[in-house]
The first five atom37 places (N, CA, C, CB, O) and aatype in JSON, in Angstrom:
{
  "aatype": [12, 13, 16, 9, 6, 8, 3, 13, 3, 0, 16, 19, 9, 16, 10, 9, 3, 6, 0, 3, 14, 3, 16, 7, 14, 10, 2, 6, 3, 19, 19, 9, 10, 15, 13, 3, 3, 1, 19, 19, 10, 6, 5, 19, 7, 14, 3, 3, 5, 19, 12, 1, 19, 16, 10, 15, 12, 8, 5, 10, 16, 6, 10, 1, 10, 0, 10, 2, 10, 14, 6, 7, 2, 18, 1, 9, 6, 1, 7],
  "atom_mask": [
    [1, 1, 1, 1, 1],
    [1, 1, 1, 1, 1],
    [1, 1, 1, 1, 1],
    [1, 1, 1, 1, 1],
    [1, 1, 1, 1, 1],
    [1, 1, 1, 1, 1],
    [1, 1, 1, 1, 1],
    [1, 1, 1, 1, 1],
    [1, 1, 1, 1, 1],
    [1, 1, 1, 1, 1],
    [1, 1, 1, 1, 1],
    [1, 1, 1, 1, 1],
    [1, 1, 1, 1, 1],
    [1, 1, 1, 1, 1],
    [1, 1, 1, 1, 1],
    [1, 1, 1, 1, 1],
    [1, 1, 1, 1, 1],
    [1, 1, 1, 1, 1],
    [1, 1, 1, 1, 1],
    [1, 1, 1, 1, 1],
    [1, 1, 1, 1, 1],
    [1, 1, 1, 1, 1],
    [1, 1, 1, 1, 1],
    [1, 1, 1, 0, 1],
    [1, 1, 1, 1, 1],
    [1, 1, 1, 1, 1],
    [1, 1, 1, 1, 1],
    [1, 1, 1, 1, 1],
    [1, 1, 1, 1, 1],
    [1, 1, 1, 1, 1],
    [1, 1, 1, 1, 1],
    [1, 1, 1, 1, 1],
    [1, 1, 1, 1, 1],
    [1, 1, 1, 1, 1],
    [1, 1, 1, 1, 1],
    [1, 1, 1, 1, 1],
    [1, 1, 1, 1, 1],
    [1, 1, 1, 1, 1],
    [1, 1, 1, 1, 1],
    [1, 1, 1, 1, 1],
    [1, 1, 1, 1, 1],
    [1, 1, 1, 1, 1],
    [1, 1, 1, 1, 1],
    [1, 1, 1, 1, 1],
    [1, 1, 1, 0, 1],
    [1, 1, 1, 1, 1],
    [1, 1, 1, 1, 1],
    [1, 1, 1, 1, 1],
    [1, 1, 1, 1, 1],
    [1, 1, 1, 1, 1],
    [1, 1, 1, 1, 1],
    [1, 1, 1, 1, 1],
    [1, 1, 1, 1, 1],
    [1, 1, 1, 1, 1],
    [1, 1, 1, 1, 1],
    [1, 1, 1, 1, 1],
    [1, 1, 1, 1, 1],
    [1, 1, 1, 1, 1],
    [1, 1, 1, 1, 1],
    [1, 1, 1, 1, 1],
    [1, 1, 1, 1, 1],
    [1, 1, 1, 1, 1],
    [1, 1, 1, 1, 1],
    [1, 1, 1, 1, 1],
    [1, 1, 1, 1, 1],
    [1, 1, 1, 1, 1],
    [1, 1, 1, 1, 1],
    [1, 1, 1, 1, 1],
    [1, 1, 1, 1, 1],
    [1, 1, 1, 1, 1],
    [1, 1, 1, 1, 1],
    [1, 1, 1, 0, 1],
    [1, 1, 1, 1, 1],
    [1, 1, 1, 1, 1],
    [1, 1, 1, 1, 1],
    [1, 1, 1, 1, 1],
    [1, 1, 1, 1, 1],
    [1, 1, 1, 1, 1],
    [1, 1, 1, 0, 1]
  ],
  "atom_positions": [
    [[19.18, -16.84, -21.23], [20.52, -16.56, -20.61], [20.57, -15.71, -19.4], [21.36, -15.93, -21.57], [20.02, -14.63, -19.19]],
    [[21.2, -16.28, -18.8], [22.07, -15.33, -17.63], [23.42, -15.35, -17.55], [21.79, -15.66, -16.24], [24.22, -16.08, -18.13]],
    [[23.65, -14.2, -16.54], [24.8, -14.2, -15.98], [24.99, -14.07, -14.67], [25.39, -13.45, -16.45], [24.08, -14.0, -13.84]],
    [[26.34, -14.03, -14.41], [26.87, -14.73, -12.89], [28.26, -13.66, -12.24], [27.64, -16.74, -13.27], [29.44, -14.01, -12.15]],
    [[27.76, -12.5, -11.9], [29.27, -11.82, -11.5], [28.85, -12.26, -10.13], [29.71, -9.9, -11.8], [27.77, -12.79, -9.83]],
    [[30.1, -11.89, -9.16], [30.53, -11.5, -7.54], [31.13, -10.57, -7.34], [31.27, -12.3, -6.81], [32.28, -10.68, -6.91]],
    [[30.44, -9.12, -7.62], [30.95, -7.99, -6.93], [31.66, -8.18, -5.37], [29.75, -7.08, -6.85], [32.05, -9.28, -4.97]],
    [[31.74, -7.28, -4.8], [32.54, -6.88, -3.04], [31.55, -8.32, -2.25], [31.87, -4.48, -2.02], [31.84, -9.4, -1.73]],
    [[29.75, -7.23, -2.64], [29.0, -6.77, -1.71], [27.93, -8.34, -1.58], [28.28, -5.14, -2.23], [27.56, -9.04, -0.64]],
    [[27.74, -8.37, -2.97], [26.89, -8.65, -3.79], [27.49, -9.65, -4.42], [26.45, -7.68, -4.51], [28.66, -9.83, -4.76]],
    [[26.05, -10.54, -4.56], [26.11, -11.78, -6.5], [25.07, -11.05, -6.9], [25.6, -14.06, -6.67], [24.03, -10.94, -6.25]],
    [[25.4, -10.28, -8.47], [24.76, -10.26, -9.43], [24.45, -11.63, -10.54], [25.34, -9.27, -9.89], [25.22, -12.23, -11.29]],
    [[23.28, -11.76, -10.31], [22.87, -12.07, -11.57], [21.61, -11.19, -12.43], [22.5, -13.44, -11.39], [20.71, -10.48, -11.99]],
    [[22.07, -11.66, -14.21], [20.96, -10.57, -14.66], [20.75, -11.82, -15.8], [21.49, -8.59, -15.24], [21.48, -12.66, -16.34]],
    [[19.14, -11.36, -15.86], [18.78, -12.76, -16.12], [17.82, -12.11, -18.51], [17.05, -13.54, -14.06], [16.94, -11.26, -18.65]],
    [[18.14, -12.52, -19.12], [17.93, -11.96, -20.32], [16.6, -12.49, -20.87], [19.08, -12.22, -21.19], [16.02, -13.53, -20.58]],
    [[16.3, -11.65, -21.63], [14.86, -12.25, -21.91], [15.52, -12.79, -23.62], [13.19, -10.75, -21.83], [15.86, -11.96, -24.46]],
    [[15.63, -14.94, -23.98], [15.44, -14.63, -25.53], [14.29, -14.82, -26.45], [16.3, -15.29, -26.14], [14.46, -15.22, -27.61]],
    [[13.44, -14.61, -26.08], [11.71, -15.08, -26.49], [11.98, -14.89, -27.82], [10.17, -14.05, -25.87], [12.79, -14.03, -28.17]],
    [[11.22, -15.81, -28.84], [11.41, -15.32, -29.93], [10.82, -14.15, -30.41], [11.22, -16.09, -30.59], [9.79, -13.89, -29.78]],
    [[11.21, -12.98, -31.65], [10.9, -12.06, -31.1], [9.22, -12.44, -32.05], [12.01, -10.61, -31.23], [8.41, -11.52, -32.08]],
    [[9.05, -13.03, -32.37], [7.6, -12.53, -33.41], [6.83, -13.32, -32.78], [7.49, -12.81, -35.23], [5.86, -13.83, -33.34]],
    [[7.16, -13.57, -31.43], [6.0, -14.36, -30.15], [5.6, -13.06, -29.01], [7.05, -15.98, -28.99], [4.98, -13.05, -27.94]],
    [[6.28, -12.03, -29.82], [6.33, -10.66, -28.94], [7.18, -9.38, -28.47], [0.0, 0.0, 0.0], [8.34, -9.0, -28.66]],
    [[6.49, -9.07, -28.03], [8.17, -7.71, -27.91], [9.31, -8.41, -26.63], [7.44, -5.4, -26.94], [8.76, -8.96, -25.68]],
    [[10.71, -8.36, -26.66], [11.05, -8.85, -25.63], [11.23, -7.84, -25.01], [11.93, -9.66, -25.65], [11.39, -6.67, -25.34]],
    [[11.14, -9.02, -22.84], [11.23, -7.99, -21.73], [12.25, -7.79, -21.56], [10.76, -8.15, -20.6], [13.16, -8.56, -21.85]],
    [[12.41, -6.27, -20.83], [14.07, -6.23, -20.1], [14.18, -7.02, -19.56], [14.59, -5.31, -19.22], [13.34, -7.76, -19.05]],
    [[16.08, -7.09, -19.52], [16.91, -7.68, -18.15], [16.41, -7.34, -17.12], [18.29, -7.29, -17.93], [16.16, -6.17, -16.8]],
    [[16.05, -8.99, -16.07], [15.46, -8.25, -14.98], [17.33, -8.67, -13.57], [13.26, -9.27, -14.47], [17.8, -9.8, -13.5]],
    [[17.75, -7.79, -12.99], [19.07, -7.9, -12.68], [18.53, -7.93, -10.69], [20.23, -6.3, -13.52], [17.87, -7.09, -10.08]],
    [[19.32, -9.54, -10.06], [19.58, -9.67, -9.13], [20.02, -9.55, -8.48], [19.61, -9.95, -9.01], [20.76, -10.5, -8.22]],
    [[20.11, -8.23, -7.43], [21.7, -8.13, -6.7], [21.33, -9.32, -4.96], [22.21, -5.65, -6.16], [20.49, -8.85, -4.19]],
    [[21.91, -10.52, -4.62], [21.43, -11.21, -3.84], [22.89, -10.16, -2.59], [21.34, -13.19, -4.38], [24.07, -9.83, -2.65]],
    [[21.86, -10.08, -1.75], [23.53, -9.64, -0.25], [22.94, -10.41, 0.87], [23.86, -7.38, 0.6], [22.04, -11.23, 0.68]],
    [[23.37, -10.18, 1.86], [24.04, -11.52, 3.54], [22.58, -10.81, 3.61], [25.96, -11.22, 5.32], [22.09, -11.6, 2.8]],
    [[21.54, -9.98, 3.91], [20.34, -9.79, 4.16], [19.29, -8.84, 3.45], [20.44, -9.54, 5.24], [18.39, -8.08, 3.81]],
    [[19.92, -9.32, 2.12], [18.36, -9.39, 1.29], [18.79, -9.63, 0.15], [17.31, -8.05, 1.2], [19.94, -9.7, -0.29]],
    [[17.47, -9.81, -0.49], [17.44, -10.16, -2.23], [16.34, -8.67, -3.19], [16.31, -12.27, -2.46], [15.35, -8.09, -2.74]],
    [[17.08, -8.44, -4.65], [16.57, -7.03, -4.34], [16.83, -7.86, -5.99], [17.34, -5.34, -3.3], [17.67, -8.54, -6.58]],
    [[15.31, -7.17, -6.22], [15.14, -7.76, -8.1], [15.12, -6.17, -8.65], [13.12, -8.91, -8.7], [14.51, -5.34, -7.97]],
    [[15.72, -5.8, -9.75], [15.85, -4.44, -10.65], [15.5, -4.62, -11.88], [17.19, -3.84, -10.76], [16.1, -5.43, -12.6]],
    [[14.28, -3.75, -12.38], [14.19, -4.24, -13.4], [13.85, -2.96, -14.53], [13.24, -5.34, -13.22], [13.0, -2.3, -13.93]],
    [[14.09, -2.32, -15.83], [13.8, -0.64, -16.22], [12.41, -0.58, -17.08], [15.23, 0.12, -17.32], [12.16, -1.15, -18.14]],
    [[11.79, 0.07, -16.48], [10.84, 0.19, -16.95], [10.12, 0.33, -18.19], [0.0, 0.0, 0.0], [10.79, -0.03, -19.16]],
    [[8.77, 0.81, -18.49], [8.44, 1.31, -20.18], [9.17, 2.89, -19.93], [6.23, 1.41, -20.75], [9.62, 3.6, -20.84]],
    [[9.16, 3.27, -18.19], [9.08, 5.42, -18.51], [10.5, 5.01, -18.61], [8.46, 7.15, -16.87], [11.09, 5.87, -19.27]],
    [[11.19, 4.19, -18.29], [12.76, 4.61, -17.87], [13.9, 4.6, -16.71], [12.75, 5.63, -17.96], [15.06, 5.0, -16.57]],
    [[12.73, 3.75, -15.8], [13.02, 4.5, -14.56], [12.12, 2.71, -13.91], [12.09, 6.65, -14.3], [11.02, 2.16, -13.84]],
    [[14.49, 2.36, -13.39], [14.11, 1.28, -12.26], [13.16, 1.08, -11.85], [14.52, 1.31, -11.29], [12.46, 2.07, -11.67]],
    [[12.53, -0.4, -11.44], [11.6, -0.55, -10.54], [12.35, -1.29, -9.83], [10.35, -1.02, -10.87], [13.04, -2.02, -10.54]],
    [[12.55, -1.45, -8.54], [12.98, -2.66, -7.22], [12.45, -2.32, -6.7], [14.14, -2.99, -6.45], [11.9, -1.28, -6.35]],
    [[12.64, -4.49, -6.37], [11.26, -5.37, -5.37], [12.61, -5.63, -4.27], [10.17, -7.4, -6.3], [13.67, -5.78, -4.88]],
    [[12.72, -5.69, -2.87], [12.99, -5.96, -2.26], [12.68, -7.2, -1.11], [13.04, -5.15, -2.3], [11.75, -6.96, -0.34]],
    [[13.38, -8.45, -0.94], [12.61, -9.13, -0.44], [13.62, -9.18, 0.84], [12.12, -10.34, -1.26], [14.75, -8.68, 0.75]],
    [[13.17, -9.8, 2.01], [14.22, -10.35, 3.1], [14.45, -11.48, 2.61], [13.82, -10.5, 4.61], [13.96, -12.03, 1.62]],
    [[15.63, -12.01, 3.74], [15.44, -13.36, 3.28], [14.8, -15.15, 3.3], [16.17, -13.32, 3.3], [14.97, -16.28, 2.82]],
    [[13.78, -14.12, 4.5], [12.63, -15.34, 5.2], [11.44, -15.03, 3.6], [11.61, -14.65, 7.5], [10.88, -15.99, 3.07]],
    [[11.26, -13.6, 3.08], [10.56, -13.48, 1.96], [10.75, -14.42, 1.15], [10.73, -12.44, 1.38], [9.89, -15.27, 0.93]],
    [[12.1, -14.42, 0.48], [12.67, -15.11, -0.73], [12.61, -16.72, -0.41], [14.29, -14.56, -1.02], [12.59, -17.63, -1.24]],
    [[12.59, -16.82, 1.24], [11.96, -18.98, 1.15], [10.92, -18.8, 1.39], [12.45, -20.44, 2.35], [11.07, -19.59, 2.32]],
    [[10.19, -18.59, 1.45], [8.6, -18.42, 1.54], [8.28, -18.25, 0.0], [8.02, -16.98, 2.55], [7.1, -18.2, -0.32]],
    [[9.22, -18.15, -0.94], [8.94, -18.11, -2.81], [9.87, -18.83, -2.8], [9.08, -16.68, -3.98], [9.67, -19.25, -1.66]],
    [[10.67, -19.31, -3.08], [11.05, -20.93, -3.35], [10.13, -21.88, -3.0], [12.25, -21.39, -2.61], [9.48, -22.62, -3.74]],
    [[10.13, -21.79, -1.55], [8.63, -22.63, -0.99], [7.61, -22.76, -1.96], [7.81, -21.86, 0.24], [7.45, -23.73, -2.7]],
    [[6.76, -21.47, -1.91], [5.51, -20.84, -2.69], [5.76, -21.56, -4.7], [5.72, -18.51, -2.48], [4.84, -21.45, -5.51]],
    [[6.87, -22.08, -5.0], [6.72, -22.54, -6.18], [6.5, -23.68, -6.73], [7.39, -22.29, -6.59], [6.36, -23.84, -7.94]],
    [[6.43, -24.93, -5.55], [6.55, -25.69, -5.34], [5.09, -26.15, -4.24], [7.84, -25.62, -5.14], [4.82, -27.32, -3.97]],
    [[4.45, -25.2, -3.83], [2.87, -25.99, -3.69], [2.09, -25.74, -4.56], [2.01, -25.71, -2.55], [2.22, -25.27, -5.69]],
    [[0.86, -26.24, -3.73], [-0.07, -26.74, -4.57], [-1.26, -24.98, -3.69], [-0.56, -29.04, -4.22], [-1.24, -24.46, -2.58]],
    [[-2.1, -24.68, -5.05], [-2.79, -23.79, -4.09], [-3.07, -23.29, -2.96], [-3.34, -23.86, -4.1], [-3.32, -24.44, -2.6]],
    [[-3.3, -22.61, -1.94], [-3.53, -22.04, -0.39], [-2.73, -21.77, 0.48], [0.0, 0.0, 0.0], [-1.58, -22.16, 0.26]],
    [[-2.91, -21.25, 1.37], [-2.86, -20.37, 3.04], [-1.25, -20.79, 3.72], [-4.46, -21.2, 4.47], [-1.29, -21.99, 3.97]],
    [[-0.43, -20.45, 3.93], [0.82, -21.59, 4.59], [1.17, -20.5, 5.24], [2.2, -22.47, 3.58], [0.79, -19.38, 4.92]],
    [[2.14, -20.82, 6.52], [2.51, -19.83, 6.91], [3.89, -21.17, 7.99], [1.05, -18.61, 7.64], [3.75, -22.08, 8.81]],
    [[5.02, -20.53, 7.32], [6.44, -21.22, 7.16], [6.39, -20.71, 8.87], [7.91, -20.47, 5.73], [5.77, -19.74, 9.31]],
    [[7.35, -21.78, 9.77], [7.78, -21.14, 11.06], [9.21, -21.21, 10.62], [7.37, -21.92, 12.59], [9.87, -22.15, 10.18]],
    [[9.56, -19.63, 10.9], [11.01, -19.47, 10.95], [11.39, -20.62, 12.35], [11.46, -17.59, 11.23], [10.78, -20.94, 13.37]],
    [[12.72, -20.99, 11.73], [14.13, -21.83, 12.65], [15.12, -21.25, 12.7], [0.0, 0.0, 0.0], [16.09, -21.73, 13.28]]
  ]
}
């Protein structure tokens, strides 16, 4: 399950783990904040601290492309 909310300066997507409880423990929600120039992923860690990863828009583009490419090294030229 996921939710999408539009805030003043960001789109906020929350991914909610709905795995079968019999298959293992559920993961904490992942919150994705999408701004004009970056995307921030947040998740609460086991110590109740929020962990953050910030991706530039170029890194996000490379990640999106990498999900559909075979193993190897790649360089995406900026257009």
